[in-house]
Chimera marker file (.cmm) of the C-alpha trace (Angstrom):
<marker_set name="trace">
<marker id="1" x="7.753" y="-22.622" z="-0.974" r="1" g="1" b="0" radius="0.5"/>
<marker id="2" x="7.375" y="-18.982" z="-2.404" r="1" g="1" b="0" radius="0.5"/>
<marker id="3" x="10.285" y="-17.102" z="-3.902" r="1" g="1" b="0" radius="0.5"/>
<marker id="4" x="11.293" y="-13.890" z="-5.598" r="1" g="1" b="0" radius="0.5"/>
<marker id="5" x="14.264" y="-13.424" z="-8.253" r="1" g="1" b="0" radius="0.5"/>
<marker id="6" x="15.309" y="-11.452" z="-11.299" r="1" g="1" b="0" radius="0.5"/>
<marker id="7" x="14.569" y="-13.382" z="-14.507" r="1" g="1" b="0" radius="0.5"/>
<marker id="8" x="15.589" y="-10.778" z="-17.203" r="1" g="1" b="0" radius="0.5"/>
<marker id="9" x="17.916" y="-8.183" z="-15.826" r="1" g="1" b="0" radius="0.5"/>
<marker id="10" x="18.079" y="-6.223" z="-19.173" r="1" g="1" b="0" radius="0.5"/>
<marker id="11" x="14.193" y="-6.017" z="-19.522" r="1" g="1" b="0" radius="0.5"/>
<marker id="12" x="14.189" y="-5.451" z="-15.655" r="1" g="1" b="0" radius="0.5"/>
<marker id="13" x="11.629" y="-8.566" z="-15.275" r="1" g="1" b="0" radius="0.5"/>
<marker id="14" x="11.612" y="-10.030" z="-11.938" r="1" g="1" b="0" radius="0.5"/>
<marker id="15" x="9.567" y="-13.065" z="-10.831" r="1" g="1" b="0" radius="0.5"/>
<marker id="16" x="7.506" y="-13.856" z="-7.686" r="1" g="1" b="0" radius="0.5"/>
<marker id="17" x="6.471" y="-17.623" z="-7.338" r="1" g="1" b="0" radius="0.5"/>
<marker id="18" x="3.685" y="-17.975" z="-4.558" r="1" g="1" b="0" radius="0.5"/>
<marker id="19" x="3.273" y="-21.496" z="-3.697" r="1" g="1" b="0" radius="0.5"/>
<marker id="20" x="0.894" y="-23.683" z="-1.231" r="1" g="1" b="0" radius="0.5"/>
<marker id="21" x="-1.019" y="-21.757" z="1.539" r="1" g="1" b="0" radius="0.5"/>
<marker id="22" x="0.650" y="-18.498" z="1.574" r="1" g="1" b="0" radius="0.5"/>
<marker id="23" x="1.141" y="-16.978" z="5.239" r="1" g="1" b="0" radius="0.5"/>
<marker id="24" x="1.087" y="-13.472" z="6.055" r="1" g="1" b="0" radius="0.5"/>
<marker id="25" x="4.613" y="-13.714" z="7.134" r="1" g="1" b="0" radius="0.5"/>
<marker id="26" x="5.627" y="-14.910" z="3.948" r="1" g="1" b="0" radius="0.5"/>
<marker id="27" x="3.847" y="-12.273" z="2.048" r="1" g="1" b="0" radius="0.5"/>
<marker id="28" x="6.113" y="-9.848" z="4.157" r="1" g="1" b="0" radius="0.5"/>
<marker id="29" x="9.312" y="-11.493" z="3.640" r="1" g="1" b="0" radius="0.5"/>
<marker id="30" x="8.792" y="-11.698" z="-0.303" r="1" g="1" b="0" radius="0.5"/>
<marker id="31" x="7.900" y="-8.076" z="-0.293" r="1" g="1" b="0" radius="0.5"/>
<marker id="32" x="10.823" y="-7.092" z="1.697" r="1" g="1" b="0" radius="0.5"/>
<marker id="33" x="13.160" y="-9.243" z="-0.440" r="1" g="1" b="0" radius="0.5"/>
<marker id="34" x="11.738" y="-7.869" z="-3.785" r="1" g="1" b="0" radius="0.5"/>
<marker id="35" x="11.857" y="-4.126" z="-2.591" r="1" g="1" b="0" radius="0.5"/>
<marker id="36" x="15.542" y="-4.740" z="-1.656" r="1" g="1" b="0" radius="0.5"/>
<marker id="37" x="16.387" y="-6.472" z="-4.929" r="1" g="1" b="0" radius="0.5"/>
<marker id="38" x="14.811" y="-3.564" z="-6.782" r="1" g="1" b="0" radius="0.5"/>
<marker id="39" x="16.788" y="-1.055" z="-4.534" r="1" g="1" b="0" radius="0.5"/>
<marker id="40" x="20.112" y="-2.906" z="-5.108" r="1" g="1" b="0" radius="0.5"/>
<marker id="41" x="19.599" y="-3.274" z="-8.837" r="1" g="1" b="0" radius="0.5"/>
<marker id="42" x="18.715" y="0.405" z="-9.185" r="1" g="1" b="0" radius="0.5"/>
<marker id="43" x="15.612" y="-0.346" z="-11.030" r="1" g="1" b="0" radius="0.5"/>
<marker id="44" x="13.162" y="2.514" z="-10.699" r="1" g="1" b="0" radius="0.5"/>
<marker id="45" x="10.957" y="0.928" z="-13.393" r="1" g="1" b="0" radius="0.5"/>
<marker id="46" x="10.339" y="-2.863" z="-13.456" r="1" g="1" b="0" radius="0.5"/>
<marker id="47" x="7.909" y="-5.542" z="-14.413" r="1" g="1" b="0" radius="0.5"/>
<marker id="48" x="6.955" y="-8.538" z="-12.509" r="1" g="1" b="0" radius="0.5"/>
<marker id="49" x="5.861" y="-12.096" z="-13.709" r="1" g="1" b="0" radius="0.5"/>
<marker id="50" x="3.854" y="-13.624" z="-10.745" r="1" g="1" b="0" radius="0.5"/>
<marker id="51" x="3.467" y="-17.485" z="-10.982" r="1" g="1" b="0" radius="0.5"/>
<marker id="52" x="0.595" y="-18.706" z="-8.693" r="1" g="1" b="0" radius="0.5"/>
<marker id="53" x="-0.001" y="-22.101" z="-10.323" r="1" g="1" b="0" radius="0.5"/>
<marker id="54" x="0.949" y="-23.937" z="-7.348" r="1" g="1" b="0" radius="0.5"/>
<marker id="55" x="-0.857" y="-21.543" z="-4.891" r="1" g="1" b="0" radius="0.5"/>
<marker id="56" x="-3.965" y="-22.682" z="-2.946" r="1" g="1" b="0" radius="0.5"/>
<marker id="57" x="-5.318" y="-19.681" z="-1.434" r="1" g="1" b="0" radius="0.5"/>
<marker id="58" x="-4.420" y="-16.392" z="0.871" r="1" g="1" b="0" radius="0.5"/>
<marker id="59" x="-6.011" y="-16.377" z="4.058" r="1" g="1" b="0" radius="0.5"/>
<marker id="60" x="-7.696" y="-13.284" z="4.882" r="1" g="1" b="0" radius="0.5"/>
<marker id="61" x="-4.691" y="-11.580" z="6.875" r="1" g="1" b="0" radius="0.5"/>
<marker id="62" x="-2.379" y="-12.797" z="4.100" r="1" g="1" b="0" radius="0.5"/>
<marker id="63" x="-4.496" y="-11.255" z="1.408" r="1" g="1" b="0" radius="0.5"/>
<marker id="64" x="-4.582" y="-7.732" z="3.504" r="1" g="1" b="0" radius="0.5"/>
<marker id="65" x="-0.681" y="-8.148" z="3.408" r="1" g="1" b="0" radius="0.5"/>
<marker id="66" x="-0.936" y="-8.735" z="-0.319" r="1" g="1" b="0" radius="0.5"/>
<marker id="67" x="-2.796" y="-5.369" z="-0.791" r="1" g="1" b="0" radius="0.5"/>
<marker id="68" x="-0.088" y="-3.633" z="1.053" r="1" g="1" b="0" radius="0.5"/>
<marker id="69" x="2.633" y="-5.503" z="-1.007" r="1" g="1" b="0" radius="0.5"/>
<marker id="70" x="0.805" y="-4.303" z="-4.239" r="1" g="1" b="0" radius="0.5"/>
<marker id="71" x="0.808" y="-0.686" z="-3.024" r="1" g="1" b="0" radius="0.5"/>
<marker id="72" x="4.532" y="-1.013" z="-2.113" r="1" g="1" b="0" radius="0.5"/>
<marker id="73" x="5.636" y="-2.356" z="-5.317" r="1" g="1" b="0" radius="0.5"/>
<marker id="74" x="3.571" y="0.038" z="-7.342" r="1" g="1" b="0" radius="0.5"/>
<marker id="75" x="5.213" y="2.772" z="-5.388" r="1" g="1" b="0" radius="0.5"/>
<marker id="76" x="8.695" y="1.131" z="-6.098" r="1" g="1" b="0" radius="0.5"/>
<marker id="77" x="8.206" y="1.459" z="-9.827" r="1" g="1" b="0" radius="0.5"/>
<marker id="78" x="6.218" y="-1.554" z="-10.816" r="1" g="1" b="0" radius="0.5"/>
<marker id="79" x="4.977" y="-0.745" z="-14.428" r="1" g="1" b="0" radius="0.5"/>
<marker id="80" x="3.369" y="-4.066" z="-15.317" r="1" g="1" b="0" radius="0.5"/>
<marker id="81" x="2.576" y="-7.142" z="-13.607" r="1" g="1" b="0" radius="0.5"/>
<marker id="82" x="1.660" y="-10.679" z="-15.531" r="1" g="1" b="0" radius="0.5"/>
<marker id="83" x="0.049" y="-13.123" z="-13.197" r="1" g="1" b="0" radius="0.5"/>
<marker id="84" x="-0.219" y="-16.753" z="-14.172" r="1" g="1" b="0" radius="0.5"/>
<marker id="85" x="-3.236" y="-18.380" z="-12.230" r="1" g="1" b="0" radius="0.5"/>
<marker id="86" x="-4.785" y="-21.921" z="-12.650" r="1" g="1" b="0" radius="0.5"/>
<marker id="87" x="-7.531" y="-21.429" z="-10.234" r="1" g="1" b="0" radius="0.5"/>
<marker id="88" x="-10.717" y="-19.160" z="-10.553" r="1" g="1" b="0" radius="0.5"/>
<marker id="89" x="-10.736" y="-18.651" z="-6.830" r="1" g="1" b="0" radius="0.5"/>
<marker id="90" x="-7.206" y="-17.518" z="-6.723" r="1" g="1" b="0" radius="0.5"/>
<marker id="91" x="-7.901" y="-15.139" z="-9.726" r="1" g="1" b="0" radius="0.5"/>
<marker id="92" x="-11.122" y="-13.838" z="-7.804" r="1" g="1" b="0" radius="0.5"/>
<marker id="93" x="-8.892" y="-13.078" z="-4.699" r="1" g="1" b="0" radius="0.5"/>
<marker id="94" x="-6.339" y="-11.137" z="-6.881" r="1" g="1" b="0" radius="0.5"/>
<marker id="95" x="-9.122" y="-9.078" z="-8.431" r="1" g="1" b="0" radius="0.5"/>
<marker id="96" x="-10.303" y="-7.992" z="-5.284" r="1" g="1" b="0" radius="0.5"/>
<marker id="97" x="-6.894" y="-7.141" z="-3.940" r="1" g="1" b="0" radius="0.5"/>
<marker id="98" x="-5.794" y="-5.287" z="-6.972" r="1" g="1" b="0" radius="0.5"/>
<marker id="99" x="-9.073" y="-3.185" z="-6.666" r="1" g="1" b="0" radius="0.5"/>
<marker id="100" x="-8.270" y="-2.443" z="-3.120" r="1" g="1" b="0" radius="0.5"/>
<marker id="101" x="-4.700" y="-1.432" z="-3.933" r="1" g="1" b="0" radius="0.5"/>
<marker id="102" x="-5.727" y="0.531" z="-6.910" r="1" g="1" b="0" radius="0.5"/>
<marker id="103" x="-3.308" y="-1.770" z="-8.967" r="1" g="1" b="0" radius="0.5"/>
<marker id="104" x="-4.354" y="-1.437" z="-12.440" r="1" g="1" b="0" radius="0.5"/>
<marker id="105" x="-1.236" y="-2.789" z="-14.251" r="1" g="1" b="0" radius="0.5"/>
<marker id="106" x="-2.086" y="-6.386" z="-13.664" r="1" g="1" b="0" radius="0.5"/>
<marker id="107" x="-3.108" y="-8.971" z="-16.440" r="1" g="1" b="0" radius="0.5"/>
<marker id="108" x="-4.147" y="-12.510" z="-15.676" r="1" g="1" b="0" radius="0.5"/>
<marker id="109" x="-2.685" y="-15.544" z="-17.899" r="1" g="1" b="0" radius="0.5"/>
<marker id="110" x="-3.236" y="-19.299" z="-17.967" r="1" g="1" b="0" radius="0.5"/>
<marker id="111" x="0.176" y="-19.811" z="-19.595" r="1" g="1" b="0" radius="0.5"/>
<marker id="112" x="3.578" y="-18.701" z="-17.900" r="1" g="1" b="0" radius="0.5"/>
<marker id="113" x="5.305" y="-18.526" z="-21.314" r="1" g="1" b="0" radius="0.5"/>
<marker id="114" x="2.561" y="-16.085" z="-22.624" r="1" g="1" b="0" radius="0.5"/>
<marker id="115" x="2.710" y="-13.998" z="-19.524" r="1" g="1" b="0" radius="0.5"/>
<marker id="116" x="6.550" y="-13.747" z="-19.676" r="1" g="1" b="0" radius="0.5"/>
<marker id="117" x="6.559" y="-12.955" z="-23.242" r="1" g="1" b="0" radius="0.5"/>
<marker id="118" x="3.899" y="-10.307" z="-22.854" r="1" g="1" b="0" radius="0.5"/>
<marker id="119" x="6.201" y="-8.545" z="-20.518" r="1" g="1" b="0" radius="0.5"/>
<marker id="120" x="9.337" y="-8.991" z="-22.781" r="1" g="1" b="0" radius="0.5"/>
<marker id="121" x="7.427" y="-7.425" z="-25.523" r="1" g="1" b="0" radius="0.5"/>
<marker id="122" x="5.996" y="-4.525" z="-23.292" r="1" g="1" b="0" radius="0.5"/>
<marker id="123" x="9.604" y="-3.606" z="-21.910" r="1" g="1" b="0" radius="0.5"/>
<link id1="1" id2="2" r="1" g="1" b="0" radius="0.2"/>
<link id1="2" id2="3" r="1" g="1" b="0" radius="0.2"/>
<link id1="3" id2="4" r="1" g="1" b="0" radius="0.2"/>
<link id1="4" id2="5" r="1" g="1" b="0" radius="0.2"/>
<link id1="5" id2="6" r="1" g="1" b="0" radius="0.2"/>
<link id1="6" id2="7" r="1" g="1" b="0" radius="0.2"/>
<link id1="7" id2="8" r="1" g="1" b="0" radius="0.2"/>
<link id1="8" id2="9" r="1" g="1" b="0" radius="0.2"/>
<link id1="9" id2="10" r="1" g="1" b="0" radius="0.2"/>
<link id1="10" id2="11" r="1" g="1" b="0" radius="0.2"/>
<link id1="11" id2="12" r="1" g="1" b="0" radius="0.2"/>
<link id1="12" id2="13" r="1" g="1" b="0" radius="0.2"/>
<link id1="13" id2="14" r="1" g="1" b="0" radius="0.2"/>
<link id1="14" id2="15" r="1" g="1" b="0" radius="0.2"/>
<link id1="15" id2="16" r="1" g="1" b="0" radius="0.2"/>
<link id1="16" id2="17" r="1" g="1" b="0" radius="0.2"/>
<link id1="17" id2="18" r="1" g="1" b="0" radius="0.2"/>
<link id1="18" id2="19" r="1" g="1" b="0" radius="0.2"/>
<link id1="19" id2="20" r="1" g="1" b="0" radius="0.2"/>
<link id1="20" id2="21" r="1" g="1" b="0" radius="0.2"/>
<link id1="21" id2="22" r="1" g="1" b="0" radius="0.2"/>
<link id1="22" id2="23" r="1" g="1" b="0" radius="0.2"/>
<link id1="23" id2="24" r="1" g="1" b="0" radius="0.2"/>
<link id1="24" id2="25" r="1" g="1" b="0" radius="0.2"/>
<link id1="25" id2="26" r="1" g="1" b="0" radius="0.2"/>
<link id1="26" id2="27" r="1" g="1" b="0" radius="0.2"/>
<link id1="27" id2="28" r="1" g="1" b="0" radius="0.2"/>
<link id1="28" id2="29" r="1" g="1" b="0" radius="0.2"/>
<link id1="29" id2="30" r="1" g="1" b="0" radius="0.2"/>
<link id1="30" id2="31" r="1" g="1" b="0" radius="0.2"/>
<link id1="31" id2="32" r="1" g="1" b="0" radius="0.2"/>
<link id1="32" id2="33" r="1" g="1" b="0" radius="0.2"/>
<link id1="33" id2="34" r="1" g="1" b="0" radius="0.2"/>
<link id1="34" id2="35" r="1" g="1" b="0" radius="0.2"/>
<link id1="35" id2="36" r="1" g="1" b="0" radius="0.2"/>
<link id1="36" id2="37" r="1" g="1" b="0" radius="0.2"/>
<link id1="37" id2="38" r="1" g="1" b="0" radius="0.2"/>
<link id1="38" id2="39" r="1" g="1" b="0" radius="0.2"/>
<link id1="39" id2="40" r="1" g="1" b="0" radius="0.2"/>
<link id1="40" id2="41" r="1" g="1" b="0" radius="0.2"/>
<link id1="41" id2="42" r="1" g="1" b="0" radius="0.2"/>
<link id1="42" id2="43" r="1" g="1" b="0" radius="0.2"/>
<link id1="43" id2="44" r="1" g="1" b="0" radius="0.2"/>
<link id1="44" id2="45" r="1" g="1" b="0" radius="0.2"/>
<link id1="45" id2="46" r="1" g="1" b="0" radius="0.2"/>
<link id1="46" id2="47" r="1" g="1" b="0" radius="0.2"/>
<link id1="47" id2="48" r="1" g="1" b="0" radius="0.2"/>
<link id1="48" id2="49" r="1" g="1" b="0" radius="0.2"/>
<link id1="49" id2="50" r="1" g="1" b="0" radius="0.2"/>
<link id1="50" id2="51" r="1" g="1" b="0" radius="0.2"/>
<link id1="51" id2="52" r="1" g="1" b="0" radius="0.2"/>
<link id1="52" id2="53" r="1" g="1" b="0" radius="0.2"/>
<link id1="53" id2="54" r="1" g="1" b="0" radius="0.2"/>
<link id1="54" id2="55" r="1" g="1" b="0" radius="0.2"/>
<link id1="55" id2="56" r="1" g="1" b="0" radius="0.2"/>
<link id1="56" id2="57" r="1" g="1" b="0" radius="0.2"/>
<link id1="57" id2="58" r="1" g="1" b="0" radius="0.2"/>
<link id1="58" id2="59" r="1" g="1" b="0" radius="0.2"/>
<link id1="59" id2="60" r="1" g="1" b="0" radius="0.2"/>
<link id1="60" id2="61" r="1" g="1" b="0" radius="0.2"/>
<link id1="61" id2="62" r="1" g="1" b="0" radius="0.2"/>
<link id1="62" id2="63" r="1" g="1" b="0" radius="0.2"/>
<link id1="63" id2="64" r="1" g="1" b="0" radius="0.2"/>
<link id1="64" id2="65" r="1" g="1" b="0" radius="0.2"/>
<link id1="65" id2="66" r="1" g="1" b="0" radius="0.2"/>
<link id1="66" id2="67" r="1" g="1" b="0" radius="0.2"/>
<link id1="67" id2="68" r="1" g="1" b="0" radius="0.2"/>
<link id1="68" id2="69" r="1" g="1" b="0" radius="0.2"/>
<link id1="69" id2="70" r="1" g="1" b="0" radius="0.2"/>
<link id1="70" id2="71" r="1" g="1" b="0" radius="0.2"/>
<link id1="71" id2="72" r="1" g="1" b="0" radius="0.2"/>
<link id1="72" id2="73" r="1" g="1" b="0" radius="0.2"/>
<link id1="73" id2="74" r="1" g="1" b="0" radius="0.2"/>
<link id1="74" id2="75" r="1" g="1" b="0" radius="0.2"/>
<link id1="75" id2="76" r="1" g="1" b="0" radius="0.2"/>
<link id1="76" id2="77" r="1" g="1" b="0" radius="0.2"/>
<link id1="77" id2="78" r="1" g="1" b="0" radius="0.2"/>
<link id1="78" id2="79" r="1" g="1" b="0" radius="0.2"/>
<link id1="79" id2="80" r="1" g="1" b="0" radius="0.2"/>
<link id1="80" id2="81" r="1" g="1" b="0" radius="0.2"/>
<link id1="81" id2="82" r="1" g="1" b="0" radius="0.2"/>
<link id1="82" id2="83" r="1" g="1" b="0" radius="0.2"/>
<link id1="83" id2="84" r="1" g="1" b="0" radius="0.2"/>
<link id1="84" id2="85" r="1" g="1" b="0" radius="0.2"/>
<link id1="85" id2="86" r="1" g="1" b="0" radius="0.2"/>
<link id1="86" id2="87" r="1" g="1" b="0" radius="0.2"/>
<link id1="87" id2="88" r="1" g="1" b="0" radius="0.2"/>
<link id1="88" id2="89" r="1" g="1" b="0" radius="0.2"/>
<link id1="89" id2="90" r="1" g="1" b="0" radius="0.2"/>
<link id1="90" id2="91" r="1" g="1" b="0" radius="0.2"/>
<link id1="91" id2="92" r="1" g="1" b="0" radius="0.2"/>
<link id1="92" id2="93" r="1" g="1" b="0" radius="0.2"/>
<link id1="93" id2="94" r="1" g="1" b="0" radius="0.2"/>
<link id1="94" id2="95" r="1" g="1" b="0" radius="0.2"/>
<link id1="95" id2="96" r="1" g="1" b="0" radius="0.2"/>
<link id1="96" id2="97" r="1" g="1" b="0" radius="0.2"/>
<link id1="97" id2="98" r="1" g="1" b="0" radius="0.2"/>
<link id1="98" id2="99" r="1" g="1" b="0" radius="0.2"/>
<link id1="99" id2="100" r="1" g="1" b="0" radius="0.2"/>
<link id1="100" id2="101" r="1" g="1" b="0" radius="0.2"/>
<link id1="101" id2="102" r="1" g="1" b="0" radius="0.2"/>
<link id1="102" id2="103" r="1" g="1" b="0" radius="0.2"/>
<link id1="103" id2="104" r="1" g="1" b="0" radius="0.2"/>
<link id1="104" id2="105" r="1" g="1" b="0" radius="0.2"/>
<link id1="105" id2="106" r="1" g="1" b="0" radius="0.2"/>
<link id1="106" id2="107" r="1" g="1" b="0" radius="0.2"/>
<link id1="107" id2="108" r="1" g="1" b="0" radius="0.2"/>
<link id1="108" id2="109" r="1" g="1" b="0" radius="0.2"/>
<link id1="109" id2="110" r="1" g="1" b="0" radius="0.2"/>
<link id1="110" id2="111" r="1" g="1" b="0" radius="0.2"/>
<link id1="111" id2="112" r="1" g="1" b="0" radius="0.2"/>
<link id1="112" id2="113" r="1" g="1" b="0" radius="0.2"/>
<link id1="113" id2="114" r="1" g="1" b="0" radius="0.2"/>
<link id1="114" id2="115" r="1" g="1" b="0" radius="0.2"/>
<link id1="115" id2="116" r="1" g="1" b="0" radius="0.2"/>
<link id1="116" id2="117" r="1" g="1" b="0" radius="0.2"/>
<link id1="117" id2="118" r="1" g="1" b="0" radius="0.2"/>
<link id1="118" id2="119" r="1" g="1" b="0" radius="0.2"/>
<link id1="119" id2="120" r="1" g="1" b="0" radius="0.2"/>
<link id1="120" id2="121" r="1" g="1" b="0" radius="0.2"/>
<link id1="121" id2="122" r="1" g="1" b="0" radius="0.2"/>
<link id1="122" id2="123" r="1" g="1" b="0" radius="0.2"/>
</marker_set>
C-alpha cells in the first residue's frame, strides 16, 4: 500500500512510498493527500524522498497520472526529490515521466539512507 507523510518537519521533507502495482486512483489519492499536507503545513518549499523499492511498475494510465502528479507537486513548491529505486525498469519509467513533466529536480538512489541524507544536507 502506498503512503505519504512528513518525515522531517523542520527541514520540510516529506515521504511517498509507492508499493506493489500502483493503480491510477492510487496516484490521484497520494497526490491529493500530499498537496493537502503541504497546504495545511504552510510549506511553499519542500523536498520529497520517494521510496519505490517495493514497487512493481506503473500501468500506462498510472504513469500518465504520475506525470500530472509531478507537475502538481512542482507547482506546489517541490525543490528536490530523491527517489529510491531497486529496479532498472522502474527507474526508466521515472526518467520518462520526469522528462514529460519537465521535472528536473529528481535524483535516483539505491539507498534510502543516502537519499534522505542528501535532502537533509540540501535543505
